[in-house]
C-alpha positions in Angstrom: 0.0 0.0 0.0 1.2 3.5 -0.9 0.3 4.9 2.5 2.6 2.5 4.3 5.5 3.7 2.1 4.6 7.4 2.6 4.3 7.0 6.4 7.5 5.0 6.6 9.3 7.7 4.7 7.8 10.3 7.0 8.8 8.4 10.2 12.4 7.7 9.1 12.8 11.4 8.0 11.4 12.6 11.2 13.8 10.5 13.3 16.7 11.6 11.1 15.7 15.2 11.4 15.4 14.9 15.2 18.8 13.3 15.5 20.5 15.8 13.1 18.8 18.8 14.6 21.0 18.6 17.7 24.1 19.0 15.6 22.9 21.2 12.8 19.4 22.6 12.5 19.9 23.7 8.9 20.5 20.2 7.8 17.5 19.0 9.8 15.3 21.5 8.0 16.8 20.4 4.7 15.8 16.8 5.5 12.2 18.1 6.2 12.0 19.9 2.9 13.4 17.1 0.9 11.0 14.6 2.6 8.1 16.9 1.7 9.2 17.0 -1.9 9.7 13.2 -2.1 6.3 12.6 -0.7 4.7 15.1 -3.1 6.4 13.5 -6.1 5.3 10.1 -4.8 1.6 11.1 -4.8 1.8 13.3 -8.0 0.5 10.4 -10.2 -2.5 10.0 -7.9 -3.2 13.8 -8.0 -3.1 13.7 -11.8 -5.7 10.9 -11.8 -7.9 12.8 -9.5 -7.7 16.0 -11.6 -8.6 14.1 -14.8 -11.6 12.5 -13.0 -12.8 15.8 -11.9 -12.5 17.3 -15.4 -14.4 14.3 -16.8 -17.2 14.6 -14.3 -17.4 18.3 -15.1 -17.7 17.5 -18.8 -20.4 14.9 -18.2 -22.3 17.4 -16.0 -22.1 20.0 -18.7 -20.2 22.4 -16.4 -18.2 25.0 -18.3 -14.5 24.1 -18.4 -13.6 27.5 -17.0 -15.3 26.8 -13.8 -13.7 23.4 -13.3 -10.2 24.7 -14.2 -10.7 27.6 -11.8 -11.8 25.4 -9.0 -8.8 23.1 -9.6 -6.5 26.2 -9.6 -8.0 27.3 -6.3 -7.4 23.8 -4.8 -3.8 23.8 -6.1 -3.1 27.3 -4.7 -4.5 26.2 -1.3 -2.3 23.1 -1.1 0.8 24.9 -2.3 0.1 27.7 0.2 -0.4 25.3 3.1 2.8 23.4 2.2 4.9 26.6 2.0 3.4 27.9 5.2 4.0 24.7 7.1 7.6 24.5 5.9 8.2 28.1 6.9 6.5 27.6 10.3 8.7 24.4 10.8 11.7 26.7 10.3 10.5 28.8 13.2 9.4 31.7 11.0 5.7 32.1 11.9 5.5 35.7 10.7 6.5 34.7 7.2 4.2 31.7 7.3 1.3 34.1 8.1 2.2 36.3 5.1 2.3 33.2 2.8 -1.2 32.3 4.0 -2.4 35.8 3.5 -1.0 35.9 0.0 -2.6 32.5 -0.8 -6.0 33.8 0.3 -5.8 36.9 -1.8 -4.7 35.0 -4.8 -7.6 32.5 -4.3 -10.0 35.4 -4.2 -8.5 36.9 -7.3 -8.7 33.6 -9.2 -12.3 33.0 -8.0 -13.6 36.3 -9.4 -15.0 34.8 -12.6 -17.0 32.2 -10.6 -18.2 34.9 -8.1 -19.2 37.1 -11.0 -21.2 34.2 -12.7 -23.0 33.4 -9.4 -24.0 37.0 -8.8 -25.2 37.4 -12.4 -27.2 34.2 -12.1 -28.8 35.4 -8.9 -29.6 38.8 -10.4 -31.2 37.1 -13.4 -33.8 35.5 -11.1 -34.6 38.8 -9.5 -37.5 40.9 -10.8 -36.1 43.5 -13.1 -32.7 41.8 -13.1 
C-alpha cells in the first residue's frame, strides 16, 4: 500500500531530522524539505488521476470548463500555500508563514472572481427587473 510507504518515509525522515537537529538545525530543515518533496512526487500520479476524473465529471455534467479549471487552480493554490506555510513555520518563521497564508487567500479570491461574477449574475437574473 502506498500509504505505508509514505508513512515510513515520514517516520524515518522525522527520526533523522530529530537526530541531526541537535548538531545542525539547517541540515535537519533540509531533511524536512526534501522529505516533503519526495512525498509530493510520490503522490503526484494520484493527484493527476484525481484531476482528470474531476474534469471528466465536469464535462459529463455540462459544467463549463472555465469553472472546473478555476476550482482546480484554487485547490492547487490552497495546497501549495499550506505546504509553504508549514515549511516556513517548521523553520520557526511564523510571521513569514502568516504572510504566505495571506498571499494565498488573496490569490484565491483573485482567481475566483470569474466564478463569483457568474454566481452574482445568475442570482440577479432570477430577481425581478434583473
